[in-house]
N, C-alpha and C positions, 0 to 999 in steps of 0.2 A: 357571187365565189371564186372570187376575183385567185383568194390565197391559196385554196384547193385545187383551181386549174393551174395556176403558176407549178404548186410542189410536186404533181403527180409528169407537168412540163418536165421538171431539174430532174427528178426521180431518173424517168427517165432514159440521163444523158448518163445516164451514175452504170459502166457497162459492169461493174465487178455484181452491181446490184442484176440488170436485167439479163445475168447469165442463168439467174439462180426461178425470176418470173416472170421475167421477160416483159409484156404491158401485163401482166395480171395485179393489175393496180388497182382499185373499186372507188367508191365514197359512198359514206354510211353501212354496205352492210359488203357482207358476198353475196352473187349469184346464186340462185340454187344450182345445187351438187359442181362446184368451183371445182375447177384446177388447182391443186395447191404445188409449190408454197403460194401463198399471194399474198399483198401487205387491204388492208384497208387501213384507209384515210377517215378522224371522224374531225371537224373543228368543236374542239369545248366551253372555248369562251374565245374574245377579242375584244379588251378595252378598247376605247382610245385616246389614244392622246390629245388634249386639246391647246391649242396656245390663243392667244390673243385677239387675232383676227381667224385664224384656219385650225381644220386639228393638223396634225404635224405626225401624224400615224398612231398602231396599234402595237398590241401583246397582242400575240396572238398563241393558243394553247392546241396546240394539233394531237392527236392519238392518235396513233401510228400501231398498229399488230399485223407481226406475221403471223399467220398461220401458213400447219404443216400439218402432214400426217405422221410425223415425228415431234420430238419436243430438241431434236439434235437438226433436224432440218432449218423448225420454228427458229431457235436459239444460230442459227448461220445468214438467213436474210438482213433478223436481227442486229449483224451486228455490218452484214453489208451497211444496215440505214445508220447506222453507228455509226462509222466511218463515212460516212457520205455527206451527213446533216450536221452532229457534235460543232462548238466552234468554228461551225463557220460565218466567216465576219468578210463584210463590206462587199456584196455584191448582189445583181440582179437575179434571180428566178421571175422569166421572163417578162411581165410589163412590173413586177413586183421591185424594190427596192431593197434591198436588207441589208440590218448593221450586221444580224447576231441571229448563231440557234445556238441556245441551248437543249442540251439533252436535263427534264427535269428530275421525271421521271422513270423506270419501271419499273413490270411486273411480270411475273407468265400466270398464264389463263390453260385451263385445260375442258374443250364442251364432252362432256358424258354420254347425250344424245350423238354427236358424228363421230369421234373421236377422234376429234382437231386440234392439236394443243398450239398457243400461241403466245408471244410475247409483248408485252404492251410496252410501248414506250412514249409519253409523254414527249412534247418539242417548245418550243417556244419563242416563237420569233418577232426582230423589233425589226419591222418596218410600218414601208411606205406602201399611201398605196396611190397608183397612173387614176 
């Protein structure tokens, strides 16, 4: 779970984002009766990049979903996520050396049962692991 924790640690340093969600960044699912807006992070895939003597990194697809009680609020949190991650280049997130992050895909969602609005974003991280 190295990339997930590194990503959460990094996002918690982004003041524009934390102004909206505080520390409400969750893995895999929202807690029961969540305070919104909030973010859910899920690793979709993480194919390894292999070298002759060792693995040289990974390209990890992470799905980040901003959840809120209104579409406008979910969109505002999404924009903070996008600003924090899109085109991130050559940096360190916790123990991860990250070469690049790109926003690959985005879409909207709505849950009738809970009346929550969501904005789903797939980011691809090129990184090495500690």
